[in-house]
C-alpha positions as CSV (number, residue, x, y, z in Angstrom):
1,M,2.2,21.6,6.3
2,E,3.8,23.4,3.4
3,T,1.6,24.2,0.4
4,L,2.9,22.3,-2.7
5,G,2.2,25.5,-4.8
6,S,5.0,27.3,-2.9
7,R,7.3,25.3,-5.1
8,K,7.2,25.0,-8.8
9,I,4.9,22.3,-10.0
10,I,4.0,21.3,-13.6
11,S,0.6,19.8,-14.2
12,L,-2.6,19.7,-16.2
13,L,-5.8,21.7,-16.1
14,R,-9.1,20.8,-17.7
15,N,-9.4,23.7,-20.2
16,K,-5.7,24.2,-20.9
17,S,-4.0,21.8,-23.3
18,G,-0.7,20.3,-22.3
19,F,1.5,20.6,-19.2
20,H,2.1,24.0,-17.7
21,T,3.6,25.6,-14.6
22,V,0.7,26.0,-12.2
23,T,-0.1,26.7,-8.6
24,N,-1.6,24.3,-6.1
25,H,-4.6,26.6,-5.9
26,L,-5.3,26.3,-9.6
27,V,-5.2,22.5,-9.4
28,R,-7.5,22.4,-6.3
29,S,-10.1,24.8,-7.9
30,D,-10.0,23.1,-11.3
31,P,-12.8,20.6,-12.1
32,G,-10.3,18.0,-13.0
33,V,-8.9,16.7,-16.2
34,E,-11.1,14.1,-17.9
35,I,-9.4,10.7,-18.6
36,A,-11.0,8.2,-21.0
37,T,-9.1,5.0,-20.2
38,Y,-6.6,3.5,-17.8
39,P,-3.7,3.5,-20.3
40,D,-4.4,7.2,-20.9
41,L,-4.1,7.7,-17.1
42,V,-0.8,5.8,-16.9
43,E,0.6,8.0,-19.7
44,K,-0.4,11.2,-17.8
45,I,1.1,9.9,-14.6
46,A,4.4,9.1,-16.4
47,Q,4.5,12.7,-17.6
48,L,3.7,14.1,-14.2
49,S,6.4,12.1,-12.6
50,F,9.0,13.2,-15.3
51,Y,8.1,16.9,-15.0
52,N,8.1,16.9,-11.2
53,P,11.2,14.8,-10.2
54,E,11.5,16.3,-6.8
55,H,8.2,14.8,-5.7
56,V,7.2,11.2,-5.0
57,L,3.7,10.6,-6.3
58,L,1.0,9.0,-4.2
59,F,-2.6,8.4,-5.2
60,R,-6.1,8.5,-3.7
61,G,-9.3,7.4,-5.5
62,Q,-12.7,8.6,-4.4
63,S,-16.3,8.3,-5.7
64,R,-16.7,12.1,-5.5
65,D,-14.8,15.4,-5.0
66,W,-15.4,17.2,-1.7
67,P,-14.8,20.9,-2.0
68,N,-14.3,23.3,0.9
69,I,-16.3,26.5,1.4
70,R,-14.1,28.2,-1.2
71,G,-14.8,25.5,-3.8
72,N,-11.3,24.0,-3.6
73,T,-10.7,20.3,-3.3
74,S,-10.3,19.3,0.4
75,L,-8.5,16.2,1.5
76,K,-8.6,16.3,5.3
77,P,-7.9,13.4,7.7
78,S,-11.1,11.9,9.0
79,I,-10.9,13.5,12.4
80,F,-10.9,17.0,10.9
81,R,-13.7,16.6,8.3
82,P,-16.9,18.5,8.6
83,D,-20.0,16.6,9.8
84,R,-22.2,15.1,7.1
85,G,-24.1,17.9,5.3
86,K,-21.7,20.6,6.4
87,R,-18.8,22.3,4.6
88,S,-17.3,24.4,7.4
89,S,-14.5,23.0,9.6
90,P,-15.6,21.3,12.9
91,S,-15.4,23.5,16.0
92,S,-13.4,22.7,19.1
93,L,-16.7,21.5,20.7
94,E,-17.1,19.0,17.9
95,L,-13.4,17.9,17.8
96,T,-13.1,17.3,21.6
97,P,-15.3,14.1,21.7
98,R,-13.5,12.8,18.5
99,Y,-10.1,13.1,20.2
100,N,-11.5,11.5,23.4
101,T,-12.7,8.5,21.2
102,L,-9.3,8.3,19.6
103,S,-7.6,8.2,22.9
104,H,-9.9,5.5,24.2
105,A,-9.4,3.4,21.1
106,E,-5.6,3.7,21.4
107,R,-5.8,2.4,25.0
108,L,-7.9,-0.6,23.9
109,I,-5.5,-1.4,21.0
110,A,-2.5,-1.3,23.4
111,Q,-4.2,-3.4,26.0
112,E,-5.7,-6.1,23.7
113,F,-3.4,-6.4,20.7
114,S,-2.2,-10.0,20.5
115,F,-0.6,-10.3,17.1
116,T,2.9,-10.1,15.8
117,G,4.8,-7.0,17.0
118,R,2.8,-6.3,20.2
119,Q,5.8,-4.5,21.8
120,R,6.0,-2.1,18.8
121,M,2.2,-1.6,18.9
122,V,2.3,-0.6,22.6
123,R,5.3,1.7,22.1
124,Y,4.4,3.7,19.0
125,R,1.3,5.9,18.8
126,M,1.6,6.2,15.0
127,L,1.3,2.4,14.6
128,R,-1.9,2.4,16.7
129,W,-3.3,5.3,14.7
130,A,-2.4,3.4,11.5
131,I,-4.5,0.4,12.5
132,L,-7.4,2.5,13.7
133,Q,-7.4,4.5,10.5
134,H,-7.0,1.8,8.0
135,Y,-9.6,-0.5,9.6
136,E,-12.0,2.5,10.0
137,V,-12.4,2.1,13.7
138,C,-12.6,5.8,14.5
139,P,-11.5,9.1,12.9
140,T,-7.7,9.8,13.2
141,P,-5.3,12.6,12.1
142,L,-4.1,10.4,9.2
143,L,-5.2,10.2,5.5
144,D,-5.2,7.0,3.5
145,V,-3.3,7.0,0.2
146,T,-1.6,4.4,-2.0
147,H,1.6,4.0,-4.0
148,S,-0.4,1.9,-6.6
149,L,-2.2,3.7,-9.4
150,R,-4.3,0.7,-10.2
151,V,-5.4,0.4,-6.5
152,A,-6.4,4.1,-6.5
153,A,-8.2,3.9,-9.8
154,S,-10.1,0.8,-8.6
155,F,-11.3,2.6,-5.5
156,A,-12.4,5.5,-7.7
157,T,-14.4,3.3,-10.2
158,N,-15.7,0.4,-8.1
159,D,-18.7,2.3,-6.9
160,H,-21.3,1.5,-9.6
161,S,-23.8,4.1,-8.6
162,D,-24.1,7.5,-10.3
163,A,-21.2,8.8,-8.3
164,E,-18.2,10.4,-9.8
165,S,-14.8,8.8,-10.2
166,V,-12.0,11.1,-9.0
167,L,-8.4,10.3,-8.8
168,Y,-5.9,12.6,-6.9
169,V,-2.2,12.8,-7.3
170,L,-0.3,14.1,-4.3
171,G,3.3,15.1,-4.2
172,V,5.4,14.2,-1.1
173,P,9.1,14.3,-0.2
174,S,11.4,11.5,-1.1
175,L,10.6,8.4,1.0
176,S,13.1,6.8,3.4
177,G,12.3,4.0,5.8
178,S,9.1,3.1,7.5
179,I,8.2,6.7,8.4
180,T,9.4,9.7,6.5
181,A,9.2,12.9,8.5
182,S,10.0,16.3,7.0
183,S,10.1,19.1,9.5
184,E,10.7,21.6,6.6
185,Q,7.5,20.6,4.9
186,G,5.5,19.7,8.0
187,I,4.5,16.3,6.8
188,Q,5.1,12.6,7.5
189,I,4.5,9.6,5.3
190,I,3.9,6.2,6.8
191,R,4.5,3.1,4.7
192,L,2.0,0.5,6.1
193,S,3.8,-2.5,4.7
194,S,6.8,-1.6,7.0
195,I,5.0,-1.0,10.2
196,C,1.8,-3.2,10.2
197,P,1.9,-6.7,11.5
198,P,1.9,-9.4,8.8
199,E,-1.5,-10.6,9.9
200,A,-2.9,-7.2,8.7
201,R,-3.6,-8.3,5.2
202,R,-5.6,-5.2,4.0
203,P,-2.7,-2.7,4.1
204,Y,-0.5,-5.0,2.0
205,F,-3.2,-5.7,-0.6
206,Q,-3.9,-2.0,-0.9
207,E,-0.2,-1.0,-1.0
208,G,-1.2,1.5,1.6
209,Y,0.5,4.6,2.9
210,L,-0.8,7.2,5.4
211,L,-0.1,10.9,5.5
212,G,0.0,13.0,8.7
213,E,1.1,16.3,10.0
214,Y,4.6,16.6,11.5
215,P,4.8,16.9,14.4
216,D,1.8,14.8,15.3
217,L,-1.4,16.5,16.3
218,V,-1.9,14.3,19.4
219,T,-4.2,16.5,21.5
220,M,-6.7,19.2,21.0
221,D,-4.2,21.7,22.5
222,E,-1.8,20.9,19.7
223,K,-4.6,21.2,17.1
224,Q,-5.3,24.7,18.3
225,N,-1.9,25.8,17.0
226,Y,-3.0,25.2,13.4
227,H,-5.6,27.0,11.2
228,P,-8.1,24.5,9.6
229,Y,-6.6,25.2,6.1
230,E,-3.2,24.1,7.3
231,I,-4.3,20.5,8.0
232,D,-5.7,19.8,4.6
233,F,-3.7,17.5,2.3
234,G,-5.3,19.3,-0.7
235,R,-2.3,21.5,-0.2
236,R,-0.2,18.6,-1.6
237,L,-2.4,18.1,-4.7
238,L,-0.4,17.9,-7.8
239,A,-3.1,16.8,-10.2
240,K,-6.8,15.9,-10.3
241,F,-8.4,13.5,-12.8
242,R,-12.0,12.7,-13.6
243,L,-12.2,9.1,-14.8
244,A,-14.7,8.0,-17.4
245,R,-17.7,6.1,-16.0
246,S,-17.9,3.9,-19.1
247,G,-15.1,2.2,-20.9
248,F,-12.3,3.3,-18.5
249,W,-11.0,-0.3,-18.1
250,P,-10.3,-1.8,-21.5
251,K,-10.1,-5.5,-22.1
252,D,-6.4,-5.8,-21.2
253,Y,-6.7,-3.8,-18.0
254,T,-9.0,-4.8,-15.2
255,P,-9.8,-3.1,-11.9
256,I,-9.1,-4.8,-8.6
257,P,-12.4,-5.9,-7.1
258,N,-13.4,-4.8,-3.6
259,E,-13.2,-8.4,-2.4
260,A,-9.5,-8.3,-3.2
261,L,-8.9,-4.8,-1.8
262,Y,-10.7,-5.9,1.4
263,P,-9.7,-9.5,2.0
264,N,-11.7,-9.8,5.1
265,Q,-11.9,-13.6,5.2
266,R,-8.1,-13.7,5.3
267,D,-7.5,-10.8,7.7
268,P,-7.7,-11.6,11.4
269,L,-7.4,-7.9,12.3
270,V,-10.9,-7.4,10.8
271,D,-12.6,-9.2,13.7
272,F,-10.2,-7.7,16.2
273,T,-10.9,-4.1,15.1
274,I,-14.7,-4.8,14.9
275,G,-14.5,-5.7,18.5
276,I,-12.6,-2.5,19.4
277,K,-15.2,-0.5,17.4
278,S,-18.1,-2.1,19.3
279,R,-16.4,-1.3,22.6
280,L,-16.4,2.4,21.5
281,G,-20.2,2.2,20.8
282,R,-19.7,2.9,17.1
């Protein structure tokens, strides 16, 4: 995919007041701008959107920042992430069983899916990947993001341990239709509310999107054509924020609880995907 920094971006850095023309590398290597409250965050996002009109802003909230071996923020799809405790990219030997699991899971989804839109599920690989990724069945070449700032901020702050609260702002091309694919920028954006069956409650409550490489990295042979740094969505990072662990949500603004972000009791695909996961021995 194309690096966001190859085009002009205007953003914030921790130790530099105000907005400035920056590179993607500076944003990724920066510790992240500290934000005291949710209204402060909304104001910063409004400014980012105004100064970068050629990009659509999508968000991702995490309980910590994961730097690569160079110390830069890394946002890789789950199938390409290092094993726990490692920082180097997985080898072909490590990736092969992951791709084999993904292929097996796809077949099970296609065979056993009985909800609305079965024909679409059988026909379109990207839809099967979307279900496998969003319900955490197995690693895929897709990355979860959201169009909702409140959803992302809730994901970042709902962990009440001593973890960090990090919110990422990613810049993507203008969206059109269910799947936006840009051959020029080597990226595709999947709007889950347009492709997931209505029984799949989780993607709708989370206002979810997925990011993927374009063309799809369907097999290990296709993956070999890319360097590890090329399949890192940190390359689309427009801004990085560190949210205050105390007082971030004032009285008039509340986070979305995990029970609402994961409405498992109302989502029949939860049991279905748990069954698929158990068949994979996961």
